Each structure stands twice: as structure tokens, then as C-alpha cells.
C-alpha positions, 0 to 999 in steps of 0.5 A: 138631114145630116148630123156630125159626131159633135152634134150627136154627142150634144144631142144625147146630152140634151135629150137626157138632160145629163151633163154630169162628167161621168155621163158626158165622158161616156157618150162616145161609147154610146155612139160606138155601141149604136153604130155597132148595133146598126151595122149588125142589123142593117148589114145587108143594105148597099151602104154596108157593101164594098168591093176591092181586089186582092193580088197574091202568089200565096195561099193565105191572103189578108182581107181589108180591115173593114171587111166583116164578111166576104159576099163573093170572091172571083178570080179576075177573068176567071170563075167565082171561088166556092167557100168551104170550111178551113178543114176542107181546104187543109184536106184538099191541099195538104201542102201550100206547095200544091199549085194551080188555079184557086177554086176554093177559099175559107176564112182563117186567122180569126176571119181576118184572112182567107186561104185559097186552094190550090195555091196560085201558080202565078200572081193572081188578082181577085175581085171580091165583095164584102160587108164593111164596117163604117168608119168609126166616128170621132172629132176628127172623123165626124161623119159616115153613112149613118150620120148622113143618111140615117140620122133619126135611127142612129140617134135613137139607137145611141139613146138606147145604148145609153139607156141600157148601159148607163142610165136607168130610165123608166121601162116605158121610156126604153120601150118608146125609144125602141119603138122609134128606132124600129120604125126608122129602121123599117123605113131604111129597109123599105127605101133599100127595097124600093131601090131594087125595084124595076125601073118605072119606065119598064113597068109603069106603076098604075096611078 
């Protein structure tokens, strides 16, 4: 099943039986915190992977604002670049005027940019894969992968955020919600592993 942002907000209010203004006005924050936790814990799933291109003649290149970390980067029609520490790049190429075909890259500027070395001698396009942040939920952006395909896990995770940051439930209630969340998260991981299995027509499963 799928759920929208507004429906999820209503559910969190109903499940906690709390309609106080100070609570309802904070529910959006619980949803944000729940999404943040699931992105961190399930970042290896295909749903959190994306690919794009970068075209540059400069040594420093800005990444997509949705990129959490680069998984790979490749010169179109060429080789994959090796990730290095920024200090290695600075030592390998002490000047941005050292031109050539890039072989290395490193994060820089609080990981919102990368620096490649050597500096491209001409305009180059790179393909790169990255772990992405999902679109933030709101009344105008009411769904994302979590609401569409992980409704139960997402609901439980948001409830945990409410429990741990605002409400003061019994510890047994927190433990139970954590258990429900972990069970649903395990199913999502299992489904991902099933996707990566060899096609049945290649290796038929025994009845």
C-alpha cells in the first residue's frame, strides 16, 4: 500500500491519540527524522541509488544536491576514476593548471563538490553513480519511495522519532515499535536480495 504525507501525519496523530497543538505542529519533523534514519540505514538499496553526468573543464565540480556519496565515477568513453584523499590530489597536482586526462577524484568543500586530477585538458563528461537523498515530504511533495513502497516501516520509524524526541511512552511501547520497525526493515532488505538473485529460468528452483 501507499500513503501520502498528509495521511501519514494524520496516522501519527491518531496512533498517539494526541491532537495537542504543540504535538501536531511538530509531526512534520518526526517524518523528516524518520526519513533521515531510513535513508542512512537502507542507503544500499537500489531505491537510494541514482546516476547522472558531469561536464566540466575545471578541476572542481559540484555534485547533485541529492548526492550523499559517490559510488563510482567514469570518464565517458574512458576509465573509472580512483577515489583518493584531497591531500593526495593536492600533492599529485599542486596546480590546477596541470592538465591531462583525469585519473583521480576526491571530495572537497564539505563533500558537496569533488576535485579531479589532472585538470581536464578539454571539456569532458563523466558518468557517475551516487547514493541519493529522497525528495523531502511536504503538502506539496506528498510522496516518495518510502511512502509508496515502505509504508509500514516508514510509519513505525516516524513513530519512533516521535517517541524518542517528544512523547514519553512506556519503554515497552518503544521496544515494541522498534521491533516492528526492524521486522519491516528486514523484509525490505530481503526483497532487495531477492532482486539480485539469478533469473529462475537460468537456475530453476526446486519445488
